[in-house]
Residue, then its C-alpha position, 0 to 999 in steps of 0.5 A: m121796289p120803292g116803299l111808302l111810309i105814311k105818317d100820322f095815319p088817322p085811326e079811323l082811316h086805318r080801321r076802315l082800311k083794315e076792314e076792307a083788307v079783311r073783307y077781300h082777304r088781302s093784307m093791309t098793304r095789298q088793299a092800300l095798293v089796290l085802292l090807290e091803283q083804282a083811285l089813280s086809274a079812274p078819271s078824276q071827277n073833280t076835273a070833269g068838264l074843266l077841259p074844253d071839248p077837243l072838237k071845239p075851238a078854244s077861241t072864236l078868233a080867227p088865226s089872223d085876229v090872234i096874230a093882230v092882237i099879238r102884234e099890237n101888244r108887242d108894238a105897244n110894249l116896244l113903245n113903252v120900253p124905258k130908255 
């Protein structure tokens, strides 16, 4: 099983982890794993609302308009190619 070594562990964070471990009758290692599991399993609050609603289109452009823009940019780039 992979291991993890945390260097420069802040003393205050170490104290809080130890208190949590005692409170829940766990080793510090087990408590750290439980907290990591909870943090990584929960949806991130920092990214809430950043992703578009999957039911809403990301753009109001019609597919034909998107194709037209791509062609215009491609054609403009072809005209500016150095010889």
